[in-house]
C-alpha positions as CSV (number, residue, x, y, z in Angstrom):
1,X,-1.4,8.1,5.0
2,X,-0.8,4.4,4.2
3,X,2.3,3.0,5.8
4,X,4.0,2.0,2.5
5,X,3.9,5.7,1.4
6,X,6.8,6.5,3.7
7,X,8.9,3.8,1.9
8,X,7.8,5.0,-1.6
9,X,8.8,8.6,-0.7
10,X,12.1,7.5,0.8
11,X,12.8,5.5,-2.4
12,X,12.1,8.7,-4.5
13,X,14.1,10.8,-2.4
14,X,17.1,8.4,-2.8
15,X,16.7,8.6,-6.6
16,X,15.1,5.2,-7.0
17,X,12.7,3.9,-9.6
18,X,11.6,0.6,-8.1
19,X,10.8,-0.4,-4.5
20,X,11.4,-4.1,-3.7
21,X,9.7,-5.5,-0.5
22,X,10.2,-9.0,0.9
23,X,9.4,-10.5,4.2
24,X,12.6,-11.0,6.2
25,X,14.6,-8.6,4.3
26,X,15.3,-4.8,4.4
27,X,13.4,-2.6,1.9
28,X,15.4,-2.2,-1.3
29,X,15.3,0.2,-4.2
30,X,16.5,0.2,-7.7
31,X,18.9,3.2,-7.9
32,X,20.9,3.8,-11.1
33,X,20.3,0.2,-12.0
34,X,21.4,-1.5,-8.7
35,X,19.1,-2.8,-6.1
36,X,20.3,-1.5,-2.8
37,X,19.0,-1.3,0.8
38,X,17.2,2.0,1.7
39,X,16.7,1.4,5.3
40,X,17.8,-1.0,8.1
41,X,14.7,-2.5,9.4
42,X,13.7,-5.9,8.3
43,X,10.1,-6.2,7.0
44,X,8.1,-8.5,9.1
45,X,5.1,-10.5,7.8
46,X,2.5,-8.3,9.6
47,X,4.3,-5.2,8.2
48,X,4.0,-6.6,4.8
49,X,0.4,-7.4,4.9
50,X,-0.2,-3.8,6.2
51,X,1.9,-2.3,3.4
52,X,0.1,-4.2,0.8
53,X,-3.5,-4.3,2.1
54,X,-3.8,-0.7,3.0
55,X,-3.6,0.5,-0.7
56,X,-5.7,-2.4,-2.1
57,X,-9.4,-2.5,-2.5
58,X,-10.9,-5.2,-0.5
59,X,-12.2,-7.1,-3.6
60,X,-8.7,-7.0,-5.1
61,X,-7.1,-8.0,-1.8
62,X,-9.3,-11.2,-1.9
63,X,-8.1,-11.8,-5.4
64,X,-4.4,-11.4,-4.4
65,X,-4.9,-13.9,-1.5
66,X,-6.8,-16.4,-3.9
67,X,-4.3,-16.1,-6.8
68,X,-1.1,-15.1,-5.1
69,X,-0.6,-12.5,-7.8
70,X,-1.9,-9.0,-8.4
71,X,-1.2,-5.8,-10.4
72,X,-2.5,-2.5,-9.3
73,X,-1.8,1.2,-9.5
74,X,-1.2,3.5,-6.4
75,X,-0.9,7.3,-6.2
76,X,0.5,9.5,-3.5
77,X,-1.3,12.7,-4.4
78,X,1.0,15.6,-5.4
79,X,4.0,13.2,-5.3
80,X,4.0,10.3,-7.8
81,X,2.0,7.4,-9.3
82,X,3.2,3.9,-9.0
83,X,2.5,0.4,-10.7
84,X,2.5,-2.3,-8.1
85,X,2.9,-6.0,-8.5
86,X,1.9,-8.2,-5.4
87,X,3.3,-11.8,-5.4
88,X,4.3,-14.6,-3.1
89,X,7.7,-16.0,-2.9
90,X,9.4,-18.5,-0.5
91,X,9.6,-15.9,2.2
92,X,5.8,-15.0,2.1
93,X,4.0,-11.9,0.6
94,X,6.2,-9.6,-1.5
95,X,5.5,-6.4,-3.4
96,X,7.4,-4.4,-6.3
97,X,6.5,-0.9,-7.1
98,X,7.8,1.2,-10.0
99,X,7.2,4.9,-10.3
100,X,5.0,5.8,-13.3
101,X,6.0,9.2,-15.0
102,X,3.6,12.0,-14.4
103,X,4.2,13.4,-17.8
104,X,4.3,11.8,-21.3
105,X,7.7,12.4,-22.8
106,X,7.9,13.4,-26.5
107,X,9.6,11.6,-29.3
108,X,12.2,14.4,-29.3
109,X,12.7,14.4,-25.6
110,X,13.4,10.6,-25.7
111,X,15.6,10.9,-28.8
112,X,13.6,8.0,-30.4
113,X,14.4,7.0,-33.9
114,X,12.3,8.6,-36.8
115,X,11.2,5.2,-37.9
116,X,8.9,4.9,-35.0
117,X,6.8,7.8,-36.3
118,X,6.4,5.7,-39.5
119,X,4.8,3.0,-37.3
120,X,2.4,5.5,-35.9
121,X,1.0,6.3,-39.5
122,X,0.4,2.5,-40.2
123,X,-3.2,1.9,-41.1
124,X,-3.0,-1.8,-40.4
125,X,-0.5,-4.4,-39.1
126,X,0.9,-5.2,-35.7
127,X,3.6,-3.3,-33.9
128,X,5.4,-5.3,-31.0
129,X,7.6,-3.5,-28.6
130,X,9.8,-5.8,-26.4
131,X,12.7,-5.5,-24.0
132,X,13.7,-6.3,-20.5
133,X,12.2,-4.8,-17.3
134,X,13.1,-1.0,-17.2
135,X,14.1,-0.8,-20.9
136,X,11.5,2.0,-21.7
137,X,8.8,-0.1,-23.5
138,X,5.9,1.7,-21.6
139,X,7.6,5.1,-22.0
140,X,8.1,4.5,-25.8
141,X,4.5,3.4,-26.3
142,X,3.1,6.3,-24.3
143,X,5.2,8.7,-26.5
144,X,3.9,6.8,-29.7
145,X,0.1,7.1,-28.6
146,X,0.7,10.7,-27.6
147,X,2.1,11.4,-31.1
148,X,-0.8,9.5,-32.9
149,X,-3.3,11.6,-30.6
150,X,-1.7,14.9,-31.4
151,X,-1.0,14.4,-35.2
152,X,-3.5,12.0,-36.7
153,X,-7.3,11.7,-36.8
154,X,-7.6,8.4,-35.3
155,X,-9.4,6.6,-32.5
156,X,-7.0,5.0,-29.9
157,X,-7.7,1.9,-28.0
158,X,-5.2,0.5,-25.6
159,X,-5.5,-2.8,-23.6
160,X,-3.2,-2.8,-20.5
161,X,-2.5,-4.8,-17.5
162,X,-2.7,-3.1,-15.2
């Protein structure tokens, strides 16, 4: 099991949505909108390299070392999937991981406005969904794509990073 999986599971056990890792700091998680420590041990540079490199394919690791930035996906089978962002800050290597929902939530479950369904029926044009981190952009778009897939005879193409 990759070393980072222990921290990701700990974050989930505490009800967190995001894991924040920085060299020289304790691991932190976003829980109910607040970023709080989830364990006492300070992350060292060698630990950080292990956390990040163990779950990264070799060619992508080289890309990260060259560009100082990388987006990737990671899964703990039977537990959860995560979107990860590797970066460098003034302390060194760093990583932020956000849980990706296992199921696509429906319009009704999300209590989305009916006007969004009208956007799904558009045959041309551009729809832009914006908002701050954690505001539900990806969740809303997933619900819209699922609605189109279930209710309309259309081909669906998405361009995503990662």
